[in-house]
C-alpha positions as CSV (number, residue, x, y, z in Angstrom):
1,X,90.5,20.0,-62.1
2,X,92.7,21.8,-64.6
3,X,90.1,24.6,-65.2
4,X,90.4,24.1,-69.0
5,X,87.7,24.4,-71.6
6,X,84.7,22.3,-70.9
7,X,82.1,20.5,-73.2
8,X,78.3,20.4,-72.4
9,X,78.7,17.5,-70.2
10,X,81.6,19.1,-68.5
11,X,84.4,17.0,-69.8
12,X,87.7,18.6,-71.1
13,X,87.9,18.3,-74.9
14,X,91.3,16.6,-75.2
15,X,94.5,16.1,-73.4
16,X,96.8,13.1,-72.2
17,X,95.5,13.6,-68.6
18,X,92.0,13.1,-69.6
19,X,92.8,10.1,-71.7
20,X,94.4,8.4,-68.6
21,X,91.3,9.4,-66.5
22,X,89.0,7.7,-69.1
23,X,90.7,4.3,-68.3
24,X,89.3,4.4,-64.6
25,X,86.3,2.8,-63.7
26,X,83.1,4.8,-64.4
27,X,85.1,7.7,-66.0
28,X,85.2,6.6,-69.7
29,X,81.7,7.0,-70.8
30,X,79.3,4.2,-71.7
31,X,82.0,2.2,-73.5
32,X,84.4,2.3,-70.7
33,X,81.8,1.5,-68.1
34,X,80.5,-1.5,-70.3
35,X,84.2,-2.9,-70.2
36,X,84.5,-2.5,-66.4
37,X,81.0,-4.0,-65.8
38,X,81.8,-6.8,-68.2
39,X,84.9,-7.6,-66.0
40,X,83.0,-7.4,-62.7
41,X,80.1,-9.5,-63.9
42,X,82.5,-12.2,-65.4
43,X,84.2,-12.3,-62.0
44,X,80.8,-12.6,-60.0
45,X,79.9,-15.6,-62.3
46,X,83.4,-17.3,-62.2
47,X,83.7,-17.3,-58.4
48,X,80.2,-18.3,-57.7
49,X,80.7,-21.1,-60.0
50,X,83.9,-22.0,-58.2
51,X,82.0,-21.8,-54.9
52,X,79.3,-24.1,-56.0
53,X,81.6,-26.6,-57.7
54,X,84.5,-26.9,-55.2
55,X,85.2,-30.4,-54.3
56,X,87.7,-31.1,-51.3
57,X,87.7,-32.2,-47.7
58,X,84.7,-31.0,-45.7
59,X,86.4,-28.3,-43.5
60,X,88.4,-26.9,-46.5
61,X,85.4,-27.0,-48.7
62,X,83.5,-24.8,-46.3
63,X,86.1,-22.3,-46.2
64,X,86.6,-22.3,-50.0
65,X,82.8,-21.9,-50.5
66,X,82.4,-19.0,-48.3
67,X,85.7,-17.2,-49.4
68,X,84.6,-17.4,-53.0
69,X,81.1,-16.5,-52.3
70,X,82.2,-13.4,-50.4
71,X,84.6,-12.5,-53.1
72,X,81.9,-13.0,-55.8
73,X,79.6,-10.6,-53.7
74,X,82.5,-8.0,-53.3
75,X,82.7,-7.8,-57.1
76,X,79.1,-7.5,-57.4
77,X,78.9,-4.5,-55.0
78,X,81.6,-2.9,-57.2
79,X,79.0,-2.9,-60.2
80,X,77.2,-0.1,-58.1
81,X,80.3,1.9,-57.5
82,X,81.1,1.9,-61.2
83,X,77.5,2.8,-62.1
84,X,77.4,5.6,-59.5
85,X,80.7,7.1,-60.5
86,X,79.6,7.1,-64.2
87,X,76.4,8.9,-63.3
88,X,78.3,11.5,-61.3
89,X,80.7,12.1,-64.2
90,X,77.6,12.8,-66.4
91,X,75.9,15.1,-63.9
92,X,75.7,18.7,-64.9
93,X,75.2,19.9,-61.4
94,X,78.4,18.1,-60.3
95,X,80.6,19.8,-63.0
96,X,79.0,23.1,-62.3
97,X,79.9,22.8,-58.5
98,X,83.4,21.8,-59.5
99,X,83.8,24.8,-61.8
100,X,82.4,27.3,-59.3
101,X,84.7,25.8,-56.5
102,X,87.7,26.1,-58.8
103,X,86.9,29.7,-59.7
104,X,86.5,30.7,-56.0
105,X,89.4,31.7,-53.7
106,X,89.4,28.2,-52.4
107,X,90.2,26.7,-55.9
108,X,93.8,26.5,-55.4
109,X,93.3,24.6,-52.2
110,X,91.0,22.1,-54.0
111,X,93.5,21.4,-56.7
112,X,96.2,20.8,-54.1
113,X,94.0,18.5,-52.1
114,X,93.1,16.6,-55.3
115,X,96.8,16.0,-56.2
116,X,97.5,14.7,-52.7
117,X,94.5,12.4,-52.7
118,X,95.4,11.1,-56.2
119,X,99.0,10.4,-55.2
120,X,98.1,8.8,-51.9
121,X,95.3,6.6,-53.4
122,X,97.7,5.5,-56.2
123,X,100.2,4.5,-53.6
124,X,97.6,2.8,-51.6
125,X,96.4,0.9,-54.5
126,X,99.8,-0.2,-55.4
127,X,100.6,-1.5,-51.8
128,X,97.4,-3.2,-51.6
129,X,98.0,-5.0,-54.8
130,X,101.5,-6.0,-53.9
131,X,100.5,-7.4,-50.7
132,X,97.2,-9.0,-51.9
133,X,99.1,-10.8,-54.7
134,X,101.8,-11.9,-52.4
135,X,99.0,-13.2,-50.1
136,X,97.6,-15.2,-53.1
137,X,101.0,-16.5,-54.1
138,X,101.9,-17.7,-50.5
139,X,98.5,-19.2,-49.9
140,X,98.4,-23.1,-49.7
141,X,94.7,-23.4,-49.1
142,X,93.1,-22.3,-52.4
143,X,94.6,-22.9,-55.8
144,X,92.8,-20.7,-58.3
145,X,95.4,-20.1,-61.0
146,X,95.5,-16.7,-62.7
147,X,91.8,-15.8,-62.0
148,X,92.3,-14.6,-58.5
149,X,95.0,-12.1,-59.3
150,X,93.1,-10.8,-62.3
151,X,90.0,-10.0,-60.3
152,X,92.0,-8.9,-57.3
153,X,93.5,-6.2,-59.7
154,X,90.1,-5.3,-61.0
155,X,88.6,-5.0,-57.4
156,X,91.3,-3.0,-56.2
157,X,91.3,-0.4,-58.9
158,X,87.6,0.0,-58.7
159,X,87.7,0.4,-54.9
160,X,90.4,2.8,-54.7
161,X,89.3,4.9,-57.6
162,X,86.0,5.2,-55.9
163,X,87.9,6.2,-52.8
164,X,89.6,9.0,-54.6
165,X,86.3,10.2,-55.8
166,X,84.6,9.9,-52.2
167,X,87.4,12.1,-50.7
168,X,87.1,14.7,-53.4
169,X,83.2,14.8,-53.0
170,X,83.7,15.2,-49.3
171,X,86.2,18.2,-49.8
172,X,83.8,19.7,-52.2
173,X,80.9,19.3,-50.1
174,X,82.5,20.5,-47.0
175,X,83.8,23.6,-48.9
176,X,80.4,24.6,-50.1
177,X,78.9,24.3,-46.6
178,X,81.8,26.3,-45.2
179,X,81.2,29.1,-47.8
180,X,77.5,29.3,-46.7
181,X,78.4,29.3,-43.1
182,X,80.9,32.1,-43.6
183,X,78.3,34.1,-45.6
184,X,75.8,33.8,-42.8
185,X,78.2,34.7,-40.1
186,X,79.4,38.0,-42.1
187,X,75.9,39.4,-42.7
188,X,73.5,41.5,-40.7
189,X,70.8,39.3,-39.2
190,X,68.3,42.2,-39.3
191,X,68.4,42.4,-43.2
192,X,65.3,40.6,-44.6
193,X,66.8,40.5,-48.1
194,X,69.8,38.9,-46.9
195,X,68.0,35.9,-45.4
196,X,66.2,35.5,-48.8
197,X,69.6,35.3,-50.4
198,X,70.9,32.8,-47.9
199,X,67.9,30.6,-48.1
200,X,68.3,30.5,-51.7
201,X,71.9,29.6,-51.5
202,X,71.2,26.9,-48.9
203,X,68.6,25.3,-51.0
204,X,71.2,25.3,-54.0
205,X,73.8,23.8,-51.6
206,X,71.4,21.0,-50.5
207,X,70.6,20.3,-54.0
208,X,74.1,19.9,-55.1
209,X,75.0,17.7,-52.2
210,X,71.9,15.6,-52.8
211,X,72.7,15.3,-56.5
212,X,76.2,14.2,-55.9
213,X,75.7,11.7,-53.0
214,X,72.0,10.6,-53.3
215,X,70.8,10.7,-56.8
216,X,73.8,9.2,-58.2
217,X,73.6,6.3,-55.7
218,X,77.3,7.0,-54.7
219,X,76.6,7.0,-50.9
220,X,74.6,3.8,-51.3
221,X,77.1,1.9,-53.2
222,X,79.8,2.7,-50.5
223,X,77.3,1.4,-47.8
224,X,77.1,-2.0,-49.6
225,X,81.0,-2.0,-50.1
226,X,81.5,-1.1,-46.5
227,X,79.3,-4.0,-45.2
228,X,81.5,-6.3,-47.4
229,X,84.5,-4.8,-45.6
230,X,83.1,-5.8,-42.4
231,X,82.4,-9.2,-43.4
232,X,85.9,-9.7,-45.0
233,X,87.6,-8.4,-41.9
234,X,85.6,-10.8,-39.8
235,X,86.3,-13.7,-42.0
236,X,90.1,-13.1,-42.3
237,X,90.4,-12.6,-38.4
238,X,88.5,-15.8,-37.9
239,X,90.3,-18.1,-40.3
240,X,93.9,-16.9,-40.6
241,X,95.0,-18.7,-37.6
242,X,93.5,-22.0,-38.8
243,X,94.1,-22.2,-42.5
244,X,97.2,-20.1,-43.0
245,X,101.0,-20.1,-42.5
246,X,103.0,-17.4,-40.7
247,X,103.9,-15.6,-44.0
248,X,100.2,-15.6,-45.3
249,X,99.0,-14.5,-41.7
250,X,101.2,-11.4,-41.8
251,X,100.1,-10.5,-45.3
252,X,96.4,-11.0,-44.1
253,X,97.1,-8.6,-41.3
254,X,98.1,-6.0,-43.7
255,X,94.9,-6.6,-45.8
256,X,92.8,-6.2,-42.7
257,X,94.6,-3.1,-41.7
258,X,94.0,-1.7,-45.2
259,X,90.5,-2.5,-45.3
260,X,89.7,-1.3,-41.8
261,X,91.3,2.0,-42.8
262,X,89.0,2.3,-45.7
263,X,86.1,1.6,-43.6
264,X,87.2,4.1,-41.1
265,X,87.5,6.8,-43.7
266,X,84.0,6.0,-45.1
267,X,82.4,6.1,-41.6
268,X,84.0,9.4,-40.9
């Protein structure tokens, strides 16, 4: 969003900021995507294997099986997020829409909104990781060594990076719709040529929004992740009073609140 020089695929040619962005899931080209997909795939296999091979008392074994199976499924849904974000970053229509918005009078507001969203999601990610890792340390039910913290970090970074992209796409889509609405409201309804231009602009806006949300699979990926959020919230609320101590329970409440807030943003 710096309005700098752009390559054919819409990526800035150089700069420290872009190098940092490339580390994020789905934003580092094919090589970066391969690294993130490898981490997610290994996590899916690892927790699925733990779920199927766990041996303990019957009640604890049932809890461990479903907990690890759900987390394996959560990592699997993140695969679709990474792939969809990668498609979005490679979309010429998306980059054209961003450049047009930045060149418009609303460009400054978009930059300001992007800065606030990036800062808030970074803070949200840090808090979620801190409470999530503390929840793992104080948990006396499952002993998973270093595997759970590693994949918790991977999952949280993927989710909240995609959340920042989601909010930016929402703002970009709303802004383009508002431009079209203002254009219609300011024109004379009796001018036939005006309606031809408005119809053409409407089709362009619809194409851009469908490209960003639908054809990239970004909206469908968030549907899958939101279903996982609902399942996780239900699982935590149903088991925290049975299998957890007071400290773990309070940390779980924060995790439920964080997950519920994410779900509320997506539904809105």
